[in-house]
C-alpha positions in Angstrom: -13.0 6.2 1.9 -9.3 5.7 3.3 -7.4 7.2 5.9 -3.8 6.8 5.1 -1.3 6.3 7.7 2.6 6.7 6.6 3.6 4.7 9.7 7.0 3.6 8.2 8.4 7.0 7.3 9.2 7.6 11.0 9.9 3.8 11.4 8.7 4.3 15.0 5.0 5.3 15.0 2.3 3.3 16.7 -1.0 2.6 14.6 -3.8 3.7 17.1 -7.1 3.0 15.7 -10.2 4.8 16.2 -13.1 2.5 16.6 -15.5 5.2 16.3 -14.4 6.4 12.8 -16.2 5.1 9.8 -13.2 5.8 7.7 -11.4 2.5 6.8 -7.6 3.1 7.5 -5.0 2.3 5.0 -1.4 1.8 6.1 1.3 2.6 3.6 4.5 0.7 4.0 7.4 3.2 3.0 9.7 2.7 0.0 12.8 2.5 2.5 11.7 -0.9 3.7 10.5 -2.1 0.2 13.8 -1.1 -1.6 15.9 -3.8 0.1 13.0 -6.3 0.9 14.5 -9.0 -1.0 18.0 -8.8 0.4 17.5 -7.4 4.0 15.8 -9.8 6.4 15.3 -7.1 9.0 13.3 -5.1 6.2 11.4 -8.3 5.4 10.6 -9.0 8.9 9.3 -5.8 9.7 7.1 -5.6 6.4 5.7 -9.1 7.1 4.9 -8.1 10.7 3.2 -4.9 10.0 1.3 -6.4 7.1 0.0 -9.2 9.5 -0.8 -6.6 12.3 -2.6 -4.3 9.6 -4.7 -7.2 8.3 -5.6 -8.4 11.7 -7.1 -4.8 12.5 -8.9 -4.8 9.1 -6.7 -2.1 7.6 -5.9 -1.9 4.0 -2.3 -2.0 3.3 -0.3 -0.4 0.3 3.4 -0.8 -0.2 5.2 2.3 -1.8 8.1 2.2 -4.1 7.6 -1.4 -5.5 9.8 -1.4 -8.6 10.4 -5.1 -9.2 8.3 -8.2 -9.8 10.3 -9.9 -6.9 9.5 -7.1 -4.5 6.0 -7.2 -5.5 5.8 -11.0 -5.4 7.3 -11.0 -1.8 4.7 -8.4 -0.5 1.9 -10.4 -2.1 3.0 -13.6 -0.2 2.9 -11.6 3.0 -0.7 -10.6 2.4 -0.3 -7.0 0.7 -2.0 -6.7 -2.6 -1.8 -3.0 -3.3 1.3 -1.2 -4.5 2.3 2.4 -5.6 5.1 2.5 -8.0 6.8 3.3 -11.3 6.5 -0.4 -12.1 2.9 0.0 -12.7 2.8 3.6 -14.1 4.4 7.0 -13.6 2.5 10.1 -12.3 0.6 12.0 -15.1 -2.0 14.7 -15.2 -5.6 13.7 -14.9 -6.2 14.4 -18.7 -3.5 11.8 -19.6 -4.9 9.2 -17.0 -5.7 5.9 -18.9 -7.7 3.5 -16.9 
């Protein structure tokens, strides 16, 4: 089971792990950082630092809004291997879900 922390939507929240909680936290990188990750060194540095921090805290990481292979590849190089975006599929009903 995962608990999702949308840390980047506000851009200034602090991740506070609860060491007694059996739920493994999942940190989501907001699409505002992903959108220009290939061209904005600040977004790139923030994403890389947070991925490194989350991994050191044994958190799962998912990048939101990954729309190009270049964005996915860069995130993967930083250590993020889960993505949420139209690149992989559009939202659909459970009846139309193909796995």
